[in-house]
C-alpha positions in Angstrom: 15.3 -34.7 8.5 11.9 -34.6 6.8 10.9 -31.1 5.8 7.3 -30.3 5.0 6.6 -28.6 1.7 4.3 -25.8 2.6 3.2 -25.3 -1.0 2.0 -28.9 -1.2 0.1 -28.5 2.1 -1.6 -25.3 0.8 -2.6 -27.0 -2.5 -3.8 -30.1 -0.6 -6.0 -28.0 1.7 -7.3 -26.1 -1.2 -8.2 -29.3 -2.9 -10.0 -30.6 0.2 -12.0 -27.4 0.5 -13.0 -27.6 -3.2 -14.0 -31.3 -2.7 -16.0 -30.4 0.4 -17.8 -27.7 -1.7 -18.9 -30.2 -4.4 -19.7 -32.9 -1.8 -21.9 -30.3 -0.1 -23.9 -29.9 -3.3 -24.4 -33.5 -4.0 -25.4 -34.2 -0.4 -27.9 -31.3 -0.4 -26.1 -29.5 2.4 -28.1 -26.8 4.3 -25.6 -25.2 6.6 -27.4 -21.8 6.8 -30.9 -23.0 7.5 -32.5 -21.2 4.5 -31.7 -24.0 2.0 -33.6 -27.2 1.2 -36.6 -27.7 -1.0 -38.8 -26.1 1.7 -36.5 -23.1 2.3 -36.2 -19.8 0.6 -36.3 -21.4 -2.8 -40.1 -21.8 -2.4 -40.7 -18.1 -2.9 -37.9 -17.7 -5.5 -39.5 -20.4 -7.6 -42.7 -18.4 -7.6 -40.8 -15.4 -8.9 -39.2 -17.5 -11.5 -42.7 -18.6 -12.6 -43.7 -15.0 -12.9 -40.8 -14.3 -15.3 -41.5 -17.5 -17.2 -45.2 -16.7 -17.9 -44.8 -12.9 -18.5 -42.8 -10.5 -20.5 -40.0 -8.7 -18.7 -41.9 -5.4 -18.1 -45.0 -7.2 -16.8 -42.9 -9.5 -14.6 -40.9 -6.6 -13.0 -44.1 -4.9 -11.9 -46.2 -8.0 -11.1 -48.0 -7.5 -7.8 -47.0 -11.1 -6.7 -43.3 -10.4 -7.0 -41.6 -11.0 -3.7 -38.1 -10.5 -2.4 -35.6 -8.2 -0.8 -33.7 -7.4 -4.0 -34.4 -5.8 -7.4 -35.6 -8.2 -10.2 -32.2 -8.0 -12.0 -31.3 -11.5 -11.0 -34.4 -12.9 -12.8 -33.9 -10.6 -15.8 -30.3 -11.7 -16.4 -31.1 -15.4 -15.9 -34.2 -15.2 -18.2 -32.1 -13.7 -21.0 -28.8 -15.5 -20.6 -29.3 -18.7 -18.6 -30.8 -21.6 -20.6 -31.3 -23.6 -17.3 -33.3 -20.8 -15.5 -36.6 -22.6 -15.8 -35.3 -26.1 -14.9 -34.7 -25.9 -11.2 -32.2 -28.8 -10.7 -30.1 -27.5 -13.7 -30.4 -24.0 -12.4 -28.9 -25.1 -9.1 -25.9 -26.4 -11.0 -25.4 -23.1 -12.8 -25.6 -21.0 -9.6 -23.2 -23.4 -7.8 -20.7 -23.2 -10.7 -20.9 -19.4 -10.8 -20.3 -19.3 -7.0 -17.3 -21.6 -7.4 -15.7 -19.4 -10.0 -15.9 -16.5 -7.5 -12.9 -17.9 -5.6 -10.7 -17.4 -8.6 -11.8 -13.8 -9.0 -11.1 -13.4 -5.3 -7.6 -14.9 -5.8 -6.9 -12.3 -8.5 -7.8 -9.6 -6.0 -5.5 -11.0 -3.4 -2.7 -11.4 -5.9 -3.0 -7.7 -6.8 -3.0 -6.5 -3.2 -0.4 -9.0 -1.8 2.2 -9.1 -4.5 4.9 -10.6 -2.3 2.9 -13.6 -1.1 3.2 -16.9 -3.0 0.5 -18.3 -5.2 -0.4 -21.3 -3.0 -0.9 -19.2 0.0 -3.3 -16.8 -1.8 -5.1 -19.6 -3.5 -5.8 -21.2 -0.1 -7.0 -18.0 1.4 -9.3 -17.3 -1.6 -10.9 -20.7 -1.1 -12.0 -19.8 2.5 -15.2 -18.3 1.1 -16.2 -21.8 0.1 -16.3 -22.6 3.8 -19.0 -19.9 4.4 -22.2 -21.7 5.4 -24.2 -18.8 3.7 -22.2 -18.8 0.5 -22.5 -22.6 0.2 -26.2 -22.7 1.0 -27.0 -19.9 -1.5 -25.0 -21.7 -4.2 -26.4 -25.1 -3.6 -30.1 -24.1 -3.6 -29.9 -21.3 -6.2 -30.8 -18.6 -3.7 -30.1 -14.9 -4.6 -27.3 -13.9 -2.3 -24.2 -14.9 -4.3 -24.8 -12.8 -7.4 -24.1 -9.7 -5.3 -21.1 -11.3 -3.6 -19.6 -12.3 -7.0 -19.9 -8.8 -8.3 -18.6 -7.3 -5.1 -15.4 -9.4 -5.4 -15.1 -8.4 -9.1 -15.6 -4.7 -8.3 -12.9 -4.8 -5.6 -10.5 -6.6 -7.9 -11.1 -3.9 -10.6 -10.7 -1.2 -8.0 -7.4 -2.8 -6.9 -6.1 -2.6 -10.5 -7.6 0.8 -11.3 -4.7 2.9 -10.0 -2.5 1.2 -12.6 -4.8 2.4 -15.4 -3.9 6.0 -15.0 -2.7 7.6 -18.2 -3.0 4.3 -20.1 -5.1 3.4 -23.1 -8.9 3.0 -22.6 -8.5 4.5 -19.1 -11.9 6.0 -18.8 -13.5 2.9 -20.4 -12.0 0.7 -17.7 -13.1 3.1 -15.0 -16.6 2.9 -16.5 -16.5 -0.9 -16.3 -15.6 -0.5 -12.6 -18.5 1.9 -12.0 -20.9 -0.4 -13.8 -19.8 -3.5 -11.9 -20.0 -1.8 -8.5 -23.4 -0.3 -9.3 -24.7 -3.8 -10.1 -23.9 -4.8 -6.6 -26.7 -2.6 -5.3 -29.2 -4.1 -7.8 -28.2 -7.6 -6.6 -28.4 -6.6 -3.0 -29.1 -3.1 -1.6 -26.9 -3.8 1.5 -23.9 -3.9 -0.9 -24.1 -0.2 -1.5 -20.9 -0.1 0.5 -19.0 -1.4 -2.6 -19.9 1.5 -5.0 -19.3 3.9 -2.1 -15.8 2.5 -1.6 -15.1 2.6 -5.3 -16.5 6.1 -5.8 -14.6 7.7 -2.9 -11.4 6.0 -4.1 -11.5 6.8 -7.8 -12.5 10.5 -7.4 -9.2 11.0 -5.6 -7.2 9.7 -8.5 -7.1 12.9 -10.4 -7.4 16.5 -9.3 -9.4 17.6 -12.4 -12.9 18.7 -11.5 -14.2 17.4 -14.9 -13.0 13.9 -14.0 -14.8 14.0 -10.7 -18.0 15.3 -12.3 -17.9 12.6 -15.0 -17.5 9.8 -12.3 -20.4 11.3 -10.3 -22.6 11.5 -13.4 -21.9 7.9 -14.4 -22.9 6.6 -11.0 -26.0 8.8 -11.2 -26.9 7.3 -14.6 -26.5 3.8 -13.4 -28.7 4.5 -10.4 -31.7 5.7 -12.4 -33.4 2.3 -13.0 -33.3 1.5 -9.3 -34.5 5.0 -8.3 -37.4 4.5 -10.7 -38.2 1.2 -9.1 -38.2 2.8 -5.6 -40.6 5.4 -7.0 -42.9 2.8 -8.4 -42.8 0.5 -5.4 -42.9 3.3 -2.8 -40.0 1.6 -1.0 -36.7 -0.3 -1.5 -38.4 -3.6 -2.3 -41.6 -4.8 -4.1 -44.9 -3.9 -2.4 -45.7 -7.5 -1.4 -42.3 -7.7 0.5 -43.1 -4.5 2.3 -46.5 -5.9 3.3 -45.2 -9.2 4.4 -42.3 -7.7 6.4 -43.8 -4.7 8.2 -41.0 -4.4 10.7 -38.3 -4.0 8.1 -37.2 -0.6 7.0 -37.9 -1.4 3.4 -40.8 1.0 3.1 -40.4 4.8 3.2 -43.1 4.8 5.8 -40.9 2.9 8.2 -37.7 4.9 7.9 -38.2 6.2 11.4 -37.9 2.7 12.9 -34.5 1.7 14.2 -33.3 -1.3 16.3 -30.6 -0.3 18.7 -30.0 -3.8 19.9 -28.8 -4.7 16.4 -25.6 -2.7 16.8 -24.4 -5.1 19.5 -25.2 -8.2 17.5 -23.6 -6.6 14.4 -20.4 -6.1 16.5 -20.3 -9.8 17.5 -20.8 -10.9 13.9 -18.2 -8.4 12.5 -15.8 -9.2 15.4 -16.2 -12.9 14.6 -14.8 -12.4 11.0 -12.2 -10.0 12.1 -10.8 -12.1 15.0 -8.6 -14.6 13.0 -7.1 -11.7 11.1 -5.7 -10.2 14.3 -3.2 -13.0 14.0 -2.2 -11.7 10.6 -0.7 -8.5 12.1 2.9 -7.9 12.9 2.4 -7.7 16.6 0.9 -10.6 18.5 -2.5 -10.5 20.1 -1.3 -9.9 23.6 1.0 -7.0 22.6 -1.9 -5.4 20.6 -4.1 -5.7 23.7 -1.5 -4.3 26.0 -0.8 -1.4 23.6 -4.6 -0.7 23.4 -4.9 -0.2 27.1 -1.8 1.9 27.3 -3.3 4.6 25.0 -5.5 6.9 27.0 -7.7 7.8 24.1 -8.8 4.2 23.7 -10.6 4.4 27.1 -13.2 6.6 25.2 -13.9 3.5 23.1 -14.3 1.4 26.2 -16.6 4.0 27.8 -18.8 4.2 24.6 -19.2 0.4 24.7 -20.1 0.3 28.4 -22.6 3.2 28.0 -24.2 1.3 25.0 -24.7 -1.8 27.2 -26.1 0.2 30.1 -28.6 1.8 27.8 -29.7 -1.6 26.5 -29.9 -2.9 30.0 -32.0 -0.1 31.4 -34.2 1.0 28.5 -34.7 -2.3 26.5 -36.3 -5.6 27.5 -33.9 -8.4 26.5 -36.6 -11.1 26.6 -38.9 -9.0 24.4 -36.3 -8.4 21.8 -34.7 -11.9 21.6 -37.7 -14.2 22.3 -41.1 -12.7 22.4 -40.8 -10.4 19.3 -38.1 -12.4 17.5 -38.1 -15.8 15.8 -35.0 -15.9 13.7 -31.5 -14.5 13.2 -29.3 -12.4 15.6 -26.2 -14.4 14.6 -24.0 -17.0 16.2 -23.9 -15.4 19.6 -27.6 -15.5 20.1 -27.7 -19.2 19.1 -24.6 -20.1 21.2 -26.0 -18.3 24.3 -29.2 -20.4 24.1 -27.3 -23.6 23.7 -25.1 -23.1 26.7 -27.5 -21.3 29.1 -31.1 -22.2 29.8 -31.5 -19.2 32.2 -32.4 -16.0 30.4 -30.4 -13.8 32.8 -27.3 -15.8 32.0 -28.0 -15.5 28.3 -28.3 -11.7 28.7 -25.1 -11.4 30.7 -23.2 -13.6 28.2 -24.6 -11.6 25.3 -23.5 -8.2 26.8 -20.0 -9.5 27.5 -19.8 -10.7 23.9 -20.9 -7.2 22.7 -18.1 -5.6 24.7 -15.4 -8.1 23.7 -16.3 -7.8 20.0 -16.3 -4.0 20.2 -12.6 -4.2 21.5 -11.6 -6.8 18.8 -13.0 -4.5 16.1 -11.1 -1.5 17.4 -7.9 -3.5 17.8 -8.0 -4.4 14.1 -9.2 -1.1 12.6 -6.1 0.7 14.0 -7.9 4.1 13.9 -7.7 4.0 10.1 -10.4 6.3 8.7 -11.3 4.0 5.8 -11.7 1.0 8.2 -13.8 3.0 10.7 -16.1 4.3 8.0 -16.7 0.8 6.6 -17.5 -0.5 10.1 -19.6 2.5 10.9 -21.6 1.9 7.7 -22.4 -1.6 8.9 -23.4 -0.4 12.3 -25.7 2.2 10.9 -27.2 -0.3 8.4 -27.8 -2.8 11.2 -30.1 -0.3 12.9 -32.5 -0.9 10.0 -32.4 -4.7 9.8 -35.4 -6.8 10.9 -34.7 -9.6 11.2 -31.0 -9.2 12.0 -29.2 -12.1 10.2 -25.6 -13.2 10.1 -25.9 -13.9 6.4 -26.0 -10.1 5.8 -22.3 -10.0 6.8 -21.1 -13.3 5.5 -18.8 -13.7 3.5 -18.8 -10.0 2.5 -17.0 -8.9 5.7 -14.3 -11.5 5.0 -13.9 -10.1 1.4 -13.8 -6.5 2.5 -11.3 -7.2 5.3 -8.8 -8.7 2.7 -9.5 -6.5 -0.3 -10.7 -3.1 1.0 -9.4 -2.6 4.6 -6.3 -0.5 5.0 -5.0 -2.5 7.9 -1.5 -3.9 7.3 -1.6 -7.7 7.5 1.2 -10.2 7.0 0.2 -13.5 5.3 2.2 -16.6 6.2 1.8 -20.3 6.2 0.7 -20.6 9.9 -1.9 -17.9 10.1 -3.4 -19.1 6.8 -3.8 -22.6 8.3 -5.4 -21.0 11.3 -7.8 -19.2 9.1 -8.8 -22.4 7.3 -9.3 -24.3 10.6 -11.3 -21.4 12.1 -13.8 -21.2 9.3 -13.9 -25.0 8.9 -15.0 -25.3 12.5 -17.6 -22.7 11.9 -18.9 -24.6 8.9 -19.0 -27.9 10.8 -20.8 -26.4 13.8 -23.3 -24.7 11.5 -24.0 -28.0 9.8 -24.5 -29.8 13.1 -26.7 -27.0 14.4 -29.1 -26.9 11.4 -29.1 -30.7 11.1 -30.3 -30.9 14.7 -33.1 -28.3 14.4 -34.4 -28.9 10.9 
């Protein structure tokens, strides 16, 4: 009787994903909507020109500098990347760096899941190459993947860090971890969750107060350049960005502005990435759901979700938020609701149901684990400040955090790995069809 070799299948699927990644580059794929020669690269090229024609200091504080991140990306590329000022070659360099990220991801998975075979972990690591946002940022030399790359590297170093205790160059290795995780914030402020996870983890390694103080001081030192930029800019991003995006909480003057609707949309996006991993748990989905409703305390979670939806329904105007005052973003649920319903009331009902179901999915997976809850809570709190609210803010970082930082017990096997690949492949295909149709 013919017996399938699961390792061969894993390697074959890995090969197909890699091939699809390079095909996407050569066919100028734009699966996230921000790619293309008329996409976000238009303002990035203007920033590159600023760094081309000015010295570093003048470029950093140039009044025409635009973007939601610090200028570190441009500084590093100007110094180290010989292709920085030749756009087509620069695209190649960013795509190659992004591709190498899957092998760093693989190392992290190998450290955490020691009992799982190599082909299985290699396949799962390649799933980030199915992310529409990761691919688009890679192909068009956008700015997102630098932060993702260093987030993966930092979580890999963190996964190894407990093994460094008492060994040679221990503090030097810890310093490297602190430096790497600090860079995440310079590449993308939303990635502050990475140094927070690293900091709270490593200060618990030793009881010595001097160790905890040294760690805190190092993080403080690495934060000084960005704190200085905030002081000079009067906000988290350059002044021109603050001016062009007045609704975003990027200026200290707008810190009072919050967007309550965003929590619901954030839950649908986070729930979307968590959902396939529910099938990685020991208990099947139906048993997990049954157990959830048998625990009385979980009805508090249900109650909070229902109250949130009622507050939105009675105190916020769905049409104003999603149509009149919004032009982009809100994730896959918003786009899907508009595709299947032309009636605004049906769109609203569908969206609120999606909020509630996603809320339950998230809670099923977190298992009341404090680390997991704090990470999810961070993203909920952060979403209150987003304008516009974009799915790319969560992709593929949530996938990476679920696998490398979450404390939920998951069991990796051949079948749930295949399901994960199919799930995100369908997402990529649908994203390509969607943006091919509207662009």
